[in-house]
C-alpha positions as CSV (number, residue, x, y, z in Angstrom):
1,M,159.7,64.4,62.1
2,S,159.4,65.0,65.8
3,P,158.3,62.1,68.0
4,P,154.7,62.0,69.2
5,E,154.0,64.0,72.3
6,C,154.3,62.0,75.5
7,R,151.0,61.5,77.3
8,W,150.8,60.4,80.9
9,S,147.7,59.0,82.5
10,A,146.0,59.5,85.8
11,Q,148.1,56.6,87.1
12,G,151.4,56.8,85.2
13,D,154.2,58.4,83.2
14,C,156.1,57.6,80.1
15,G,159.7,57.3,78.8
16,S,161.8,60.1,77.6
17,S,161.2,59.1,74.0
18,G,157.7,60.4,74.2
19,A,156.4,57.5,72.3
20,R,154.6,55.3,74.8
21,R,152.1,55.5,77.7
22,V,152.3,53.9,81.1
23,R,149.2,53.5,83.1
24,V,147.9,51.7,86.1
25,S,144.9,49.5,85.5
26,V,142.7,48.0,88.2
27,T,141.4,44.5,87.6
28,G,139.5,42.6,90.2
29,G,140.4,45.2,92.7
30,R,144.2,44.7,92.3
31,P,146.1,47.4,90.5
32,G,148.8,46.6,88.0
33,L,151.2,48.5,85.7
34,A,150.6,48.2,82.0
35,S,152.8,49.8,79.4
36,G,152.7,50.1,75.6
37,M,151.3,52.3,72.8
38,D,147.8,53.8,72.9
39,S,146.3,50.5,71.7
40,G,147.6,48.8,74.8
41,G,150.7,46.7,75.5
42,P,152.1,43.9,77.6
43,T,151.0,43.7,81.2
44,A,153.7,43.9,83.8
45,P,153.5,42.0,87.1
46,R,150.9,43.3,89.5
47,V,152.1,45.4,92.4
48,D,150.6,46.1,95.7
49,A,148.4,49.3,95.9
50,P,150.7,51.1,98.4
51,L,153.7,50.7,96.1
52,V,152.0,52.1,93.0
53,P,152.1,55.9,93.9
54,R,155.7,55.6,95.1
55,V,156.8,54.0,91.8
56,L,154.9,56.7,89.9
57,G,156.3,59.4,92.0
58,R,159.7,58.4,90.7
59,V,158.7,58.3,87.1
60,A,156.5,61.4,87.2
61,P,157.9,63.5,90.1
62,R,156.3,66.7,89.0
63,V,152.9,65.2,89.9
64,L,151.9,64.7,93.5
65,W,150.9,61.0,94.1
66,H,151.6,60.5,97.8
67,G,152.4,62.3,100.9
68,P,156.0,62.8,102.1
69,P,158.0,60.0,103.7
70,G,157.0,59.5,107.3
71,A,153.5,60.9,106.8
72,H,150.9,59.3,109.1
73,A,147.8,61.0,107.9
74,V,145.9,60.4,104.6
75,A,144.2,62.8,102.2
76,L,140.8,62.1,100.7
77,T,140.0,64.2,97.6
78,L,136.6,64.6,96.1
79,D,136.3,65.4,92.4
80,D,133.7,67.0,90.1
81,G,131.6,69.2,92.5
82,P,130.1,71.3,93.7
83,H,126.7,69.5,93.4
84,P,123.6,71.0,95.1
85,S,122.6,67.8,96.7
86,L,125.8,65.7,97.1
87,T,128.2,68.3,98.2
88,P,126.2,69.4,101.3
89,R,125.7,65.7,102.3
90,L,129.4,65.1,101.9
91,L,130.2,68.1,104.1
92,D,127.7,66.8,106.7
93,V,129.5,63.5,106.8
94,L,133.0,65.1,107.1
95,A,131.8,67.4,109.8
96,R,130.2,64.6,111.8
97,R,133.4,62.6,111.6
98,G,135.7,65.5,112.2
99,A,137.6,64.9,109.0
100,R,139.0,67.3,106.4
101,A,139.2,66.8,102.6
102,T,140.2,68.5,99.4
103,F,137.5,69.3,96.8
104,F,138.6,69.5,93.2
105,L,135.9,71.7,91.7
106,I,134.7,72.2,88.1
107,G,134.3,75.8,87.1
108,E,131.0,75.6,85.3
109,R,129.5,73.9,88.4
110,V,130.9,76.6,90.7
111,V,128.7,79.2,88.8
112,G,125.5,79.6,90.8
113,H,126.9,77.5,93.7
114,E,129.4,79.9,95.2
115,D,127.7,79.4,98.5
116,L,128.8,75.8,98.5
117,V,132.3,76.7,97.8
118,A,132.2,79.2,100.7
119,R,130.8,76.4,102.9
120,I,133.6,74.0,101.9
121,V,136.2,76.5,102.9
122,A,134.4,77.6,106.1
123,Q,134.3,74.0,107.3
124,G,138.1,73.7,107.1
125,H,138.5,71.9,103.8
126,E,140.6,72.8,100.8
127,I,139.5,73.7,97.3
128,A,141.4,72.9,94.1
129,N,141.2,73.4,90.3
130,H,139.5,70.7,88.1
131,L,139.1,72.9,85.1
132,M,135.9,74.1,83.6
133,R,134.1,71.0,82.5
134,D,133.9,67.3,83.3
135,E,135.9,66.2,80.2
136,P,139.4,64.8,79.4
137,S,141.6,67.9,79.7
138,V,144.3,66.3,77.5
139,R,142.1,66.7,74.5
140,L,142.0,70.5,74.9
141,P,144.3,72.7,72.8
142,L,147.1,73.9,75.1
143,R,145.9,77.5,74.8
144,E,142.4,76.5,75.9
145,F,143.7,74.4,78.7
146,S,145.7,77.4,79.9
147,R,142.7,79.6,79.7
148,Q,140.4,77.3,81.6
149,L,142.9,76.7,84.3
150,A,143.4,80.4,84.9
151,E,139.6,81.0,84.7
152,V,138.8,78.4,87.4
153,T,141.6,79.6,89.6
154,A,140.2,83.1,89.4
155,M,136.8,81.7,90.5
156,L,138.2,80.0,93.5
157,Q,140.9,82.5,94.7
158,P,138.3,84.8,96.4
159,H,137.5,81.9,98.7
160,Q,141.0,80.5,99.3
161,P,144.4,80.4,97.7
162,V,144.7,77.6,95.2
163,R,147.8,75.3,95.0
164,W,146.6,72.2,93.1
165,F,145.0,71.1,89.9
166,R,143.8,67.7,88.6
167,P,143.3,67.2,84.9
168,G,139.9,66.0,83.8
169,S,139.9,62.2,83.4
170,G,143.5,62.1,84.8
171,W,145.4,62.2,81.5
172,F,148.1,64.9,81.2
173,T,151.2,65.8,79.2
174,P,154.4,67.5,80.2
175,R,153.3,70.7,78.4
176,M,150.1,70.8,80.5
177,L,152.3,70.6,83.6
178,D,154.5,73.4,82.2
179,V,151.4,75.6,81.9
180,A,150.0,74.7,85.3
181,E,153.3,75.3,87.0
182,A,153.7,78.7,85.3
183,Q,150.3,79.5,86.9
184,G,151.6,78.4,90.3
185,L,149.7,75.1,90.4
186,R,151.0,71.5,90.9
187,G,149.2,68.5,89.4
188,V,147.8,66.0,91.9
189,L,146.6,62.5,91.2
190,G,146.8,59.7,93.8
191,G,147.1,56.1,94.6
192,V,143.5,54.9,94.3
193,A,140.3,56.2,92.7
194,G,136.6,55.2,92.9
195,L,133.8,56.4,90.6
196,H,130.3,55.5,91.6
197,S,127.8,54.7,88.8
198,G,124.8,53.2,90.6
199,R,125.8,49.7,89.3
200,P,126.4,46.6,91.4
201,S,130.1,47.0,90.9
202,D,130.1,50.0,93.2
203,R,130.3,47.6,96.1
204,W,134.0,47.1,95.3
205,I,134.9,50.8,95.6
206,V,135.1,51.0,99.4
207,P,137.3,47.8,99.9
208,R,139.7,48.9,97.2
209,V,140.0,52.4,98.5
210,L,140.6,51.2,102.1
211,R,143.2,48.8,101.0
212,A,145.2,51.5,99.3
213,M,144.8,54.2,102.0
214,T,148.0,53.4,103.9
215,P,149.8,56.3,105.8
216,G,150.5,59.2,103.5
217,A,148.1,58.0,100.7
218,I,146.0,60.2,98.5
219,G,142.6,58.8,97.5
220,V,140.1,60.0,95.0
221,L,136.3,59.7,95.1
222,H,133.8,61.4,92.7
223,E,130.7,63.4,93.3
224,G,129.0,65.8,90.9
225,A,126.1,63.7,89.5
226,P,123.0,62.0,90.9
227,S,124.3,58.6,89.6
228,R,127.2,59.0,92.0
229,A,125.0,59.3,95.2
230,G,126.7,56.2,96.6
231,V,129.8,58.4,97.2
232,V,128.1,59.8,100.4
233,G,127.8,56.5,102.1
234,A,131.2,55.4,100.8
235,T,132.9,58.5,102.2
236,D,131.3,57.9,105.6
237,T,132.5,54.3,105.7
238,V,136.0,55.1,104.4
239,V,136.4,58.0,106.9
240,A,135.1,56.0,109.9
241,T,137.2,52.9,109.0
242,L,140.4,54.9,108.6
243,Q,139.9,56.8,111.8
244,A,139.3,53.5,113.6
245,R,142.8,52.5,112.2
246,G,144.3,55.7,113.8
247,R,144.7,57.6,110.5
248,A,143.7,61.3,110.5
249,L,142.1,62.6,107.3
250,V,143.6,66.0,106.3
251,T,143.7,68.3,103.3
252,L,146.4,68.0,100.7
253,S,148.2,71.1,102.0
254,E,148.2,69.7,105.5
255,L,149.5,66.4,104.3
256,V,152.5,67.7,102.3
257,G,153.1,71.1,104.1
258,P,154.3,74.3,102.5
259,A,157.2,72.6,100.8
260,G,155.0,70.2,98.9
261,G,154.1,72.5,96.0
262,I,155.7,72.8,92.6
263,P,159.0,70.8,92.7
């Protein structure tokens, strides 16, 4: 009997046996590595946010977690658009601040909002593949995952060449990476993520993101739904604060250069 398929999360990788998961959990604003079976496992010592993507880059090198050594800029990525209200407001913020970002777009939300995709590109940002729907991509049959990935790339390619994909909900398997790489796409996650919900806990998102956005970092924020409207103000604060610290905000391709694609 073959071992269970290895599944890697948005913040981790697993051993060569394919029998366990490794993930990064955030508790009280401090990330920590946790490993074990799907039901959970012992918690390892907490590690500082800037260390997390570098560790994960060693255990899952096929995924892009962080910019190259010596990078001074940072990359802000925005998931789950385009949204008819939030995306234009985010673009206004980025234009006012003179910052660039990478938008991971959902195929079914691109339909009917191609004008927003064109505006994203026209304003100097990058677009990337976030599959067809806002759902955990790891649950899709591999053939369906491949189909969706190709379909969304075909939607985006008329606007800009596509280099990157991010699996829905962050979970992925080696076979998913095989499929994506065969289509010319590299998986991207990052060192910190924030998901607004309209709840009081949203207030912790900006401090956590800012703490992790050290030089070369990749950060993730989420738009795509009215409940996430707080992402607009959060983006403004994050961008302004990072710029005050002397950090330029650039696209993923600008951060890693032409050599940062598929390993």
